[in-house]
N, C-alpha and C positions, 0 to 999 in steps of 0.2 A: 680432451674429447675432440675427435675429428668432426667436421661439419656434416650436417644432413644434406643430402643432394638437393641442390636448389639452383638459383639463377646463374651462379658462377661456377657450377660444377661441370666436370667433363661429361658426366652422364646427365643429360637434360631430362630423360625419361628413364629413371633408374630401374623400374620394374618393382613389382610388389614385394618380391623376396628381399631385394636390397633395401627398399624403403622400410620394411619391417625390422630388419637387422639394425639399421641406423637409428631409427626412432626408439627401438628397444634399449639401445645403449644410452640414449639420453635420459632414460628413467632410472639409471643406477643411482641409488641413494635418494630417490624421489618417491618411494612407496611407503605408505603408512597403512596400518590395519587397526580397526576398532571393533570391539564386540558389536554384534548386530544391534542390540538395543541402544547402545551408546551412539552408534552411527545414525540410527533413525532419529534419536532425540536431538542430535547435533545438527542434522541437515533437513529433516522432513518431519517437523512437529505437526501434530494434528491441528486442524483449523478449529476455531471457536465453534462449539456446538456439535462437533463431530462425535458420533456415538463410538464407543470402543469396538474394535474388531473382535468378533466372536470366533475364537480359534476353531471351534467345533463346526462352524458353518461351512468351512472350506475343506473338510476332510475328503480325501479322494479326488480333489480337483484336478490333479495332474497324473492320475493313475493311467490314463490312456496314452501318455507320452512314452513311446518306445525308446529303449537305450541300446538295442542290439541290432538295429536295422540301418544304421547310418544317419548322418546329420539331417539329410533332407526329409527323412521320415519323422523327425521330431517337430518340424516347424508347424505343420497344419494342426496337429492335436494340441500343441501348446498355445498357439494363437487362438484357436477356437475356444479353448478352456477359459482363457482370460477374457476374451471378448464377450462370452456368454455369462460371465460371473457377475455382470452388472456393477463393476467397480471403476470403470474408466470415464464415466460421465461423457464429456464432449470429445473424448479421444478413442482411438481404436488401435489395436496392434495389427501390423501388416507383415506379410512375408515378402522379403525383398532380396532374397538370395540369388535370384536368377537374372536380374536386370540391374545394371549399373546406372548411376546418375549420368545422363547424357552430356553434362557439362564437365565431367571429371575425366581428365586426361589419363589418370592412373587407373581408371576402371574399377575402383573398389566397390564391393558389394557387401553390405552388412546382411547378416542372416534375417534380421527383422528389426522392427522399431515401433515406437509409439508415435503416432501422428494425429493431428487434428482430424476429426471425422470429415469425410469428403475430400481429403487431400488426394491429389493425383497419385501420390506414392501408394495409397491404399487401393485405389481403383485399378491402377496399372501394375501393382505389385513390383515396384522398382524402388531402389534407394534414392532418396532425395535429401542430400546433405543440408540444403537450405532450410528445411522445415522439420527434420527429425527432432523429437523431444528426448527420447531415450533410445539409444541403439542397443541391440541385443545380439550376442554371439553365442552360438550353441556348439558344444562338443559332446560326443558320446562317451568319451573316456574320462574317468576321474583323474587321469595323469596329466590333464591339460589345464590344471589350475594355474593361473598367471601369477599368483602370489605364493611364495614358499615360506610358511611359518617356521620352518626349521633353520632358516638362515638368519644371520644377524640383521641384514638389511631388508629381508623379504624378497630380494631379487632372486629369481629362480635360476638353478644351475642345469636342470634337466632340459634337454632340447625341446620336448613337446611343450613344456611350460614356458620356455623362452619364446617359442614361436607364438604361443597364445598371447603373451604379453606384447610382443611386437605387433601382432595383428590388431588388437584392440587399441593400441596406441596410435596406429595409423588412422583408425576410425575417429578417435578423439581429436586428432589433429585436423581432420577434415571438417568436423563440426565447428571448431574454432575458425577455420578458414572461411567457411561459407556464411556463418552467422555472427551476429554481434552479441557475444556471450561473456559473462563473468565466470561462469562454470557450467557444467552439464553433468548428466547422470548416464550410467550404463549398467547393463546386466549381463553377466556371463554365466552360462549353464555348462557344467562339465560333468557328464554322467548324471547322477541323481543329486548333485550338489550345485549350489549357486553362490555367487558373490555379487554384491552391489558395489558400485564405484561412483565416486564424485571427483571430477577432474577440474583443476584450475591451473593457473600458470606457475604454481609452485610444485605441483605433482598430483598424485591421486591418493585418495583415502579409500581403501577397500573396507567393506564389512567383513567380519569373520564368515567363513563358509558355513552353509547350513544345508541340510537335506530337504529340498523343496517338495519332495514327494511325501516325506514323513511330516514335514512342518509347512504345509502349503499356505497357512495363514501368514507366514512371514513375507512371502511374495505378494499375497493379496494385500497386506498392509502397505507394502511399498507402492504398489500400483495405485491403491486408493489415495494415498497421501500425495503422490507426485501428480496425479490427475487433478486433485482438488487444490493443489498449491497455487499460489499466485505466480504470474509470469516471472516476477522478480525472484521468487524462491526457486523456480526451475532454472534460473541462471540467465534470464534475458536482461539485456542492458536497457534500462528505461530511458536513457538519454539518446537512444537510437530508435527511430521510428521507420518501419518499413513503408516504402512508397508503394501504394496500391493503385490499380487502375481506377480512373474516375476521379482521383484526388487532384487538387490544384497543383501539387508538386509534380504529379505524373504528367499533367498537361504541359507544365513548364519544361520538363525534361524532353518530352516528345517534340515540343517546338524547337528545342535546341538541335535535335537530330535532323530536322528539316531546314535548319537555318543556313543561309548562304554565307560562307565564311571567306574572308580574304585569303589570298594565297599564302601570305606570310603570317597568318594567325595560327601559329603552331600550337599554342595553348588551347585554343578553341577546338581545333581539329583533333587534338589528343583527347580532350574531354569527351567529345562526341564518340570516339572509339571505345570509351569505357562504358557507354550506355548500351550494353548488350541486352537483348530481349530475354536471354536465358540466364541472366545474372541478377540477383536482387539489388534494387536501388534503395538508398537509405537517406534519411535526414538525420544528421548528427549535430549534437549540441556541444559547444565548447564554453565552459564557464571560466572566465578570467576575472580575478579579483580586482584588477586595475582597469581593464578596458570593457568590462561588462560581458554580456553573453552573445555568442555568435552562433548562427544556424547555417548549416552547409548541406548541400545535396551532393551525393556521390554515387558512382556506379561501381564498376569492377576495380579493385585495387590495381595500381601499376606495379606494386611490389607486395609480396606476402612472404613473411618468414615462416618456414615450415616448422612443424613440431608442436608439442604441448607445453613443455616447461620453457621458461625464458620470457623474453620481452614480447614475442608474438607481434613484431612490428608489421604494420600495414601502411602503405602510402597511397593517397588518393589525390587526383586532380579534382578539386571541389568547386562547386558553384556557391558563392556566398550570397545568401538571400537576405542577410541582415545589413549588408553594406554595399550599395550599388557602385561605389567608387572603385572597389576591387572585386569585380565579378568572379574572376577565376583565380584561385589560390591553390597552394599545396598543403594538404592536411596529413599529418602523421599521427597515427593511432598506435599506441604501444602500452606495454605494462612495464614501467620502469622499476628498477631495483631500488628498494628503500634502504637508505643508509644515512646516518647522521652527518656524513661528510659529502653526500651526493647533492649537487645542485640541480635544479630543474633546467632542462635544456633551453626552455624559453628565456629563463633568467640569464643563462650564459650567452645566448645570442643577443639579448638586449644589451648586455655589458660589452660584447664585441662591437655592436653597432655604435654604442656610446664612445668607444675608444677609436672609432673610425678605422676599424680593421677592414681591409679591402677584400672583396670577393667572397663574402659570406652572406647567407640569406638574411632577410629582414623579418624579424619576429612581429606578428600581428596580434594573435591570441594564443594563450596557452593556459593550461591548468589541469590539476588532478580532477578526475571524475569522482565526485563525493560519494563516500560509502562503498567504493568498489576496490577492495584489496584482497589478495589471496589469503586463505586461512589454512590451507593444508599443512603448512609448515608448523602451525601452532600445536598440532596433534602428534608431532614426531616424538617418540619416546614415551608416549602415554599408553597405559593399558586400559585406562578409563578416561572419560571426558571429564576433566576437572571443572570446566565451566560449560554450562549448557548454551553453547554458541548458537545464535540464530542462523537460519539457513543461508541468507545471502545479504540482506541489508546490514552491512558491516558498520555498526555504529556502537557507541559506548554502551548502549543498553543491551546489545545482543552479542557482541564479539568478546573473546578473551581480551584482557587488558592490553597484552603485548601487541595485539593486532592494531589497536588504536594508537599506541605510543610509537609505532614504527620500529620496534625492536626487531633485529635481524640476526644474521649468523654471528655477529660479534657480541651479542648480549645473551644473557640467561633467558632465553626465549621459551624453550620447550621443557618446562619443569627441570631446569638446571642443565639442559643440553647446550653446551657452548660450541662455537664454530659449526653451527648448523649447516649441513650441506643443502638444505632447502631454503632458498632465498624468499624474502617477502617482496611481492610485486604489487605495485599500485597502478591502477589504470590512469593513463595520462594522454592528453591530446595537445598538439602543437600545430599552429597555422602560420605559414610564412608567405610572404608576398610573391616570391619568384616561383614560376613554374618552369623548371629546367628540362632540358632534353637529356636522355641517358648518354653517358660518355661513349658507349658503343656505337652511337650514331654519328661519330665524327666523320666529316665529309672527305677528309684526306689525312695522310700521315702528319703533315705539317700542322694542321689544326689540332690533332691529338696532342702534339708536344706543346703547342702554345697554350692549350687549355690546362695542361699539367703545370706549366709555368705559373699561370694565374692561381692555381690551387696551392702551389708551393709558396707563392707570395702571400696568400691568405694565412698559411701555416706560420710563415715567418712573422707576419704582422701580429698574429695572435700571441706568438711566443714573446716578441719584443715589446709590444704595446700593452698587452693585457696579461702577460705572464701565464698563458694557458697553453697546454699541450693537447693536441687533438686526440691521439691514441687509437684511432680507428680509420686509417686511410684505406680506402677500398674503391673498386670501380663504381659501386653504387652510391658512394658518398661524394663523387665528383660529377658535377652536372655542367651542361653547356646552356648558356642563355644567348640565343641569336639576336642580333640587332643589325640594322641596315644603315649604311652611309652611302647615299646616292643609290646606285644600282647594285652595289656589292654587299654581300652578307658577311658579317664577322661574328665571332663567337667569344663570349666572355666565360671563363671558367669560374665555377662556384664550388667552394668546399663546404659541404653541409654535414648534417648528422653529428652534432657536438655532444651527444648524450653521454659518451664515455670520456669526455675530456676531463682534464685535471689541472688545477692550479699548480704552478711550479713550487709554491711553498708547501704543498702537500705531497710532492713527489717522493720525498724521503720517508714519509710516514708509512706505517703498516698498510699493506694493500687492503682496499675496501672490500674486495671480493676475492675468494680463493681461486677463481678461474683466470685463464689468460684473458687479456683485454684486447679486443680487435676482431677482425674477420679473418678466419684461419687462412684462406688462400693468399692473403696479401700481407700477413704478418712477417716480420723479419725472421731470419734464421735464429738470431740471438734470442728473440722473444719466444719463439717456439721451443727452443732448447732450454731456456731459462725462464719459465713462466713467472717466477717470483722477482725477476730483475725489473728495475725501473726502466720504463721506455725512454730512450734517448733520441736526440735529433737524428742521429745516424739510423736508428731503427725506423723512424718515420720516413726518412729519405729513401731507405731501402723499399719501404712499402710503395712509395711513388714509382720506383723502378719496376716493381712487380706488376703494378697497374699497367704501365706502358707495355711491358712484355706480354701481358695477358691480352690487351686490346690488339697489339700488333700481330700476335700469332693467330688470332681469330680473323682479322680483317685486312691485313696487308699481305702482299705476295711474298713468298719465301720458299725455302727448299725443304721444309719439314713435311714429310709425306703422311704422317698420321697425327693430326692436330689433337684428336681426342686422347691419344696415348701420352703426348707431351703434357697436355693440360692436367691429366690425371696424376702423372708421376711428379710433376713440378708443383702443382697448386693444391691438389686434393690429398695426396698420399701422406701418410704419417707412419712413424715407427712406433710400434706398441711398446710401452714401458713395462718392464718385467716386474717392477715393484708396485704397480697400481693397476687394478683391473679397470678396463675401459679408458685408460689414459694413454695419450700418444705424445710423441715429440716430433720434431721436424722430420719430414720425409727425406730419404737418402738423396734423391735426385736434386731437389732444391738446394740441399746442403752442398752437394757436389758442384753445381753450377756456380753458386755464389762464392764458395771457398776457393775454387780454381780460377774463376773469372772466365770460364768458357761456356758460352751458350750453345748447348748441344742437346740432341735428342736423348731419349733413354737408352738408345743403342750406340751412343757416343758419336753420332754424325753431327758435324757443325751445322748450325742453323744460320743461313744467310738470307737477309731480307732483300727483296728485289724492287726495282722501280716499276716494273710491269710483270705480269705473270709470264712464265715461260711459255712461248708459243707452241713448242713441240716437246712437251715433257717426255723424258725417256725413263721408264721404270728402272733401267739398268744403270742409270747415271747417278753419280754421287758428286757433290761439289768438292772441288779441290780445297782442302783446308788451308792451303797457302793463301787462298783468296779471301779467307775470313778476316774481317777487320780486327779480330782479337789478336792478330799477329803483329799489329802496329798500333798499340794503344798509346795515347798521349801520356797517360799516367798509369803505367802498368802495375799489376799486382805481382806477387812473388812467383806466379806461375806463367806469366805472359810469354816467356821465352821458351816454354816447353813445346816441343813439336808433337803434332798428332799425325797418325797414319790411318788410312782407311783401307777397307777390304780390297786387297790387290786383285781379286778375281773380278771386280767390277770395273767398268769403263769409267775413267775419270773425266769429267767435263770441267773446263776452266770457265768461271764466270767473270768476264772482264769488268774492270772498275766502273765503266759507264753504265752497266746494268745493275749495279749494286745500289741499294737504297741508302740515303744519308743517315737513316736511323741506326744503321749498323755501328757507326762510330760512336753514337751516344751510348749504345748498349755496351760496346767494348770498353769504352773509357770508364763508365760507371762500374761495370763489373770488376775492372782492374782496381778501382778504389775500394770496393767492398771486399774483394779478395785480400787486399792488404790489411783491411780492418780485421778480418777474421784470422789472418795469420797472427796478428799481434794479440788478439783476444785469446786464441788457442795457446799461444806461447805463455801468456800470463796464467791461463788456467792450468797448463801442464806444469808450470813452475810451482804454482801453489799446491797442486795435487802431489807433486813429487816430494814436498816437504811434510806431508801428513800420512799417517798410517791408516789402516782400515777403520780405526776408531776415531779418526779425526785428530789424533795427537801428533805432535811434531816428531818427525822421524829422526832417529840417530843414524847418521851416515857412517857406515863401517870404514875402517882404514883402507886407503887405496891399495890395490894389488892383492887383497885377500879374497878368498872364495865368496865370503859374505858380500864384499863390495861388488863382485861380478853379478851375483844374484840380485842385488839392489838395482844395478844399472839395467839388467834385463827386465825386471818388473816395472821400472820407470818407463821403458820404451813401450811395453805392452799396455800400460795405462794411459799412454799419450792420446789426446784427442785430435792431434794433427794428422789425421789419416789422409787428407787430400793435399795439404800444402806442406811440403818439406821446407825446412828453414832456408831462406834465401842465402846466396853467397854473401860473405862478409861485406864486400864492396857494394852490395845493393841494399843493405839494411836501411840506410838513410833514405833511399828512394822509396822503400816500402812505407816507412814512417811518414814521409811527405805525402804519399798517395792517400794513406788512411786519414791524415789530417784534413784532407778536403771535405771530410764528412762531419767535422766538428761544428759546422754552421751551415746555413742554407746558401751562403754566398757562392761557393765554387760550383755547386750543381746548377744554380740559377744562371751563372755566367756561362757554363758549358751549354745549357739548353738554348739560351738566348743567342750565343754565338753560332750554334749549329743551325738555328732557324732564321738567321739574319738573311733576308732575301738577297742582299747584295753580295753575300759571301758564299752562300750555298744554293745550289739549284735543286729545289725540291719538286717532286712530281705534283701534279694537280689531282683532281678527283679520280684520275685513272688508276691511282694506286689503292683505292678503296675497293675491297673485294666483298662479295656476299659472304656471309658467315661460313667459314671453312670447317667448323665443327660439325661432324656428322650427328644429326639429331638423334640417331639411334645408337650412338656409341655407348657401349657398356663395358667397363673395365673387367667385369666378371665373366665376360664372354669374348675372349680375344679372338681376333681373326685367325683363321687357319691358313697357314702359308707353308709352301713347300721349300725346304732348304736345298738350295742348289749345290752348295759345297760347304765343307767345314769352315768355321770362322777363321779368318786370317790371324796369324799369331801377332801381327803388328797392331791389331786393334787394342785400344786401351782397355784393360780388364775392369771388371766392376770395382767400385770404390772399396768394398770390403776386403779386397785382395791386394790393395795397394799400400799396405802398411810398410813404412820404411824404417830402417834402423837409425835412430837418432845418433847413436854412437858412431856409425860409419860416416855420417855427414858432418861431424864436429870439426 
């Protein structure tokens, strides 16, 4: 599964259409449907003393809702009918289709929703994601049902249905983003039919569809019960308290906003920036079995993981109100995956701290939030609810037994359904001492590399001292902690987010989760192509390289003319697998760059990093590839001696060595090593594949010289995975092996980075090499720029990778 557009995507504002498509794909195998009565009994049981709903009392309630005049004509009659039915108590329905939430950069507008009476969303008729209780989507056509009961998984195939599923998933994602929720509810109207939905971090449980015009009591029963339900039953997290005006917490935070902070108090200044007036503030409770209970005040998250299913990670700079000695800390709020071999991240950090692992965060508090675990997965495969599970308070008295035992996809969890694609998620919070700066804020290229050195040292220490592999190297998981010596500021690198780490003794065991492990943009080519393979040191080192390239292409001077295009094709793109819907493997451009060792744009122009921005850039100039450092690598890969040509119709400008950035040699050398690694991996894979037939059985090689032998050799060539790297000449094979061996441990890469940043040996630029973000904030890969082609492409330009298959026989 490719990533949803987010902080590290080329498209920072992907647009509603793209967001709907991406989030819709995340819901594959995450949809469940229950009969209406079972759905209501499972999630919204009547309160003690509630009188039964008289079905006859609501006949004709929705007769005035038109179905042939367009969606907007449905809203007013529907909202009026529910509001006047006297079933909502302290809530009301509001039409919100015309105005978006002013804090929402995506500009999403739900058609309507249930809000507390007196809410600004009601009086202003606008969407308010921070306070909506039930969002409502209306469609006039029966063909817009987001759930398809005729498919095996319920995932719809018809475009109108898929669009509807994508739309409501974006709304559900926003509710989780703005509120502190365990789950929440939704209503979809399509024609005269309706479906109820309950969303949590495992997926959505739909009710069976029903004709709300013929059976209006079913909707009346839903609204009655949800309005009378407790806040906990409606999905509110009771360990999170909204900070309201006039409270002591509110006065404390307002005082922080007016506080005079020291120039070097970066943590305090960042905390104040999160206290936005238009964003809800919260008091969060963390319950730690060893250290007791901690209370923390937070504003807007510094990081939010988009989407519905998954960990839903949010990070906060938090004010600790229970421990004055550590006033500002970093709090991670997530829904961890439950598995019998998964360790709590706080325990992992404490163990790393005990082992004196350098450059990792210091754990203070951590613990599961009691009683808050996803339950959607427990209904998968059921036609009826076997156990009348309580609505939200997930404890032994209310939840199915497997919810409490932590059974997941590896156990018989869903009435005998094994390898369940819906994971069990447990709400979890972790507090660490250090408040780091984002890696993207490195002050100059040299600091970027030295911070990466610190992170690799942390990775090496964890591997050697604690026998733990990190397995999720990314830009967001490497932080900088500034400190001063005299008048000069230095930066310590910190490797955080150890949630997906694994002990070395468990590395050879069956994968805990069926998905890839890591952050898509920074995963190695090998991990993306072989998701079931065990992560190796070389894969982690490659991820560090991808992190450096990502930061450099956005913030250092270079010759790449379209940063968004490079970021999309190198980091975001993927190749769709033909054998699995919604599944992707490594994108072609990332595969090409790492396999060939050539850092190039998607149009095959070399990328050269510069000490300073070009003073007079010429749109008609292309850097001379002969000046690219990839032509003189210290440890070349199998393709380092290949020559590149550029469009002869363009004027070629030579970039002299004194204008080239020292980071070029780091990239060229490392790419040479990884190119060598993939040559050897591909050769091994080709050799293994050549010995097996289509059924996985050992091939019988025909006698040499026969027609059958020629057919055998031709098929072997066509099945080769070495599309980018032809075998090296015989006299260079030892060199290739030596280059690849540099990635067997951390030592060679650390030595290279340390040597290249040694102030006495290399002259690195200062802050002048740090550029403002060069990624166009409006870049959208689905809307390419329109350019006029001046002339046909020159024949000398390297063709696309898919057309560069070479004959192995001819190079033997």
